[in-house]
C-alpha positions in Angstrom: 147.2 -42.1 21.4 147.2 -38.8 19.5 150.6 -37.2 19.3 150.8 -33.4 19.1 154.0 -32.0 17.7 154.9 -28.7 19.3 156.2 -26.9 16.2 154.6 -26.9 12.8 155.2 -24.1 10.3 152.5 -21.5 9.7 152.7 -20.5 6.0 152.3 -16.7 5.9 150.8 -17.1 2.4 148.1 -19.5 3.7 147.8 -18.5 7.4 144.6 -20.4 8.3 145.3 -23.7 6.5 144.7 -26.5 8.9 147.3 -28.7 7.2 150.8 -27.8 8.4 154.4 -28.6 7.5 156.3 -30.0 10.4 159.1 -27.9 11.9 161.6 -30.4 13.3 162.3 -30.5 17.0 166.0 -30.2 16.0 165.3 -26.5 15.4 165.0 -26.2 19.1 167.6 -28.8 19.8 170.3 -26.7 18.1 169.4 -23.7 20.2 166.3 -22.1 18.7 164.4 -19.8 21.0 160.6 -19.6 21.3 159.1 -16.2 21.6 155.4 -15.1 22.0 153.8 -12.3 20.1 155.2 -9.8 22.7 158.7 -10.9 21.8 159.3 -12.7 25.2 160.4 -16.2 26.0 157.9 -18.3 27.9 159.4 -21.8 28.2 162.5 -24.0 28.3 162.7 -24.8 24.6 164.3 -28.2 25.4 161.4 -29.6 27.4 159.5 -32.6 26.1 156.9 -32.4 23.3 153.9 -32.3 25.6 155.3 -29.5 27.8 156.3 -27.4 24.9 153.0 -28.0 23.0 151.1 -26.9 26.1 153.3 -23.9 26.6 152.7 -22.7 23.0 149.0 -23.5 23.1 148.7 -21.3 26.2 150.0 -18.3 24.2 147.7 -15.8 22.5 146.3 -17.4 19.3 148.3 -20.6 20.1 151.3 -19.4 18.1 154.9 -18.6 18.7 158.0 -17.4 16.9 161.1 -19.5 16.6 164.3 -17.5 16.5 167.4 -19.3 15.1 170.9 -17.8 15.2 173.4 -18.2 12.3 175.4 -20.8 14.3 172.2 -22.8 15.2 171.2 -22.6 11.5 174.6 -24.1 10.4 174.3 -26.8 13.1 170.8 -27.7 11.9 171.8 -27.9 8.2 171.8 -25.1 5.6 170.3 -27.3 2.9 167.2 -28.0 4.9 166.8 -24.4 5.9 167.1 -23.3 2.3 164.2 -25.7 1.5 162.1 -24.2 4.2 163.0 -20.7 3.0 161.9 -21.8 -0.5 158.6 -22.9 0.9 158.2 -19.4 2.4 158.3 -20.5 6.1 161.5 -18.6 7.0 162.5 -14.9 7.0 166.0 -13.8 7.4 167.1 -11.0 9.7 170.4 -9.1 9.1 171.6 -6.9 11.9 174.1 -4.2 10.7 174.2 -2.4 14.1 173.9 -4.3 17.3 172.2 -1.2 18.9 169.4 -1.3 16.3 167.3 -4.5 16.3 164.5 -2.9 14.2 165.1 -5.4 11.4 163.8 -8.0 13.8 160.4 -6.3 13.8 160.2 -6.1 10.0 161.0 -9.8 9.7 158.5 -11.0 12.3 155.8 -8.7 11.0 156.3 -10.1 7.5 155.3 -13.5 8.9 152.0 -12.1 10.2 150.9 -9.4 7.8 150.2 -11.6 4.8 147.4 -13.6 6.3 146.4 -12.7 9.8 145.2 -9.8 11.9 147.8 -10.3 14.5 150.0 -7.4 15.4 153.1 -6.8 17.4 153.3 -4.4 20.4 155.4 -1.2 20.3 157.8 -2.8 22.8 158.5 -5.9 20.7 162.1 -5.1 19.7 162.9 -3.9 23.3 161.5 -7.2 24.6 163.7 -9.2 22.2 166.8 -7.3 23.2 166.0 -8.0 26.9 165.5 -11.7 26.0 168.9 -11.8 24.5 170.5 -10.1 27.4 168.8 -12.4 29.9 169.6 -15.5 27.8 173.3 -14.6 27.8 173.2 -14.2 31.6 171.4 -17.6 31.9 173.9 -19.3 29.5 176.9 -18.0 31.5 175.3 -19.2 34.7 174.3 -22.5 33.2 170.6 -22.0 34.3 167.9 -19.5 33.4 164.6 -18.5 34.8 162.8 -21.3 32.8 165.1 -24.0 34.2 167.2 -24.4 31.0 170.6 -25.8 31.8 171.9 -26.6 28.3 172.3 -23.7 25.9 173.3 -25.0 22.4 175.2 -22.4 20.3 174.6 -20.0 23.1 177.3 -17.4 22.2 175.6 -16.8 18.8 172.7 -15.3 20.7 174.8 -12.9 22.7 174.2 -9.2 21.8 177.8 -8.6 21.0 177.9 -11.5 18.6 174.9 -10.9 16.4 176.4 -8.1 14.3 176.6 -9.0 10.6 179.5 -7.1 9.1 179.7 -8.6 5.6 176.2 -9.3 4.4 175.9 -11.3 1.2 172.2 -12.2 1.7 172.6 -15.6 0.1 173.4 -18.0 2.9 173.0 -18.3 6.7 176.6 -17.8 7.5 176.0 -14.2 6.6 172.6 -13.9 8.2 172.3 -12.9 11.9 169.0 -14.8 12.5 166.3 -16.9 10.8 162.8 -16.5 12.1 159.7 -18.5 11.6 156.1 -18.7 12.9 155.0 -22.0 14.4 152.0 -23.6 16.2 151.3 -27.1 17.6 149.8 -29.6 15.3 148.5 -33.2 15.3 151.5 -35.2 14.1 150.6 -38.9 14.5 148.2 -41.3 16.0 149.3 -44.6 17.5 147.4 -47.6 18.6 144.1 -47.8 20.3 143.7 -51.4 21.5 144.7 -51.4 25.1 147.0 -54.3 26.2 148.5 -55.4 29.5 152.2 -56.2 30.2 151.8 -59.6 28.5 150.4 -58.0 25.3 146.9 -59.5 26.0 144.0 -57.3 24.8 142.4 -55.8 27.8 138.6 -56.3 28.3 136.6 -54.7 31.1 133.7 -57.0 30.3 135.7 -60.2 31.1 136.4 -61.2 34.7 140.0 -62.0 33.9 140.5 -58.5 32.7 141.6 -59.6 29.2 140.3 -61.4 26.1 141.7 -65.0 26.1 144.0 -65.9 23.2 143.9 -62.4 21.7 147.1 -60.4 21.6 148.1 -57.1 20.1 151.6 -55.8 19.4 153.2 -53.0 17.5 151.4 -49.9 16.4 147.9 -51.4 16.7 148.4 -51.6 20.5 147.7 -48.9 23.0 148.3 -48.2 26.7 152.1 -48.3 26.3 152.9 -44.7 26.3 152.9 -41.9 28.8 152.6 -38.3 27.7 155.4 -38.8 25.2 156.0 -41.9 23.0 159.4 -43.6 22.8 161.4 -42.4 19.9 161.3 -45.7 18.1 157.5 -46.3 18.5 156.1 -44.4 15.6 
């Protein structure tokens, strides 16, 4: 089984490198939003790995932005985020006027312009503003258009709450958002030898359907997983 992780960082300094640095699922678990290159949400961020991977892969160029509020950043852990910032994977966005989200565009473009030919549409900022308005409505109603019913750190994504009045620029308590560019990546491979419910190695050339006296267990075995492995089986 080949496991695809939905979010791996794209390094703006090495955009086309096939080796990626994993972006933990916890970034979505604490409330991070996924946006396409138009600045629009396209999926329930809390869906399973296979669903989110497929959703991102269906976007233009198979990439997406991950938008993390200051409260989500603190919930995730500032030390880890500072490491990712040190690696160059994260850009900070500081909003001084809730009616002017243009700093969003600058931050997102900085993730693209260093190593790709991708561009953002003129409506990008307007689309993000609409996303935040709709996300607030969905959070208050406990369900949005993508079927999301849990909204971690929801209020920190509300338009009226993103204003940064005292910007120090050194930590995420004083940063409205952290943004990053991600893409699915092969994360892990598991097993390969198909077994039955009794751990016998399956054989299609044997009338019994298995190879006598040959068993496989643990990570060498296959056929145990659906579209998503169990958390302890890796």
